Phi, psi and omega in degrees: 000033191317002185275136171284110183295335181296326188275351184291138182285140175072210180223140178258125178231138179237123176264131188256131181274131179307149177291147177239110356287159177302139172263100180059013173238111182271339181237025181298122184263317192207140175220121183232132175243120179226158171212155174221199191285343183255328184199172167256140188227135173238125180232132180237129182227132170246167173249032186280201188281346178072176178201168172272126188304317183298337180245021183299327193271328183022058178089349183269175176236007184307302181286328178291313181298316180298317183295316181295318180296317177296326184286328176304332184253010179076021177258177177240153176233134174234129181234124178241135181197148177220144177313134177066013184231012178085179176221146175239137178234122178236123179247135180233119181246108180290154177290146176245152179289137176302140182273129181295137182244000000 
C-alpha cells in the first residue's frame, strides 16, 4: 500500500456488510471503517436492546477492555446507548508522526 493515506483528498468510507452467519454479534446493523487526512475511524452500530451507560459493565470487562486497548494506541472510544435503542461504538485513531530510527 505504499500510498500515504493522509495525503488522500477527501474522505474514503468502506461499509462492511455483516457476516452471514454473524460471528458472535447478533444485532449488528452497520459497520464503517473510514479515514481522512487526520484519523482512521471505526463505527459499529447495532439494533440490540441497548443499556444505560452508567451501569454498562456490571462486573464485566468488555467496555473497559475496549477503552484500554484504544487508549494504548492513542485513540479515543465513544459508546452511546439507550435501553431499547441499540448501541453505537466509535473508535478514532489520529495519525501519529513516525518515530525516527
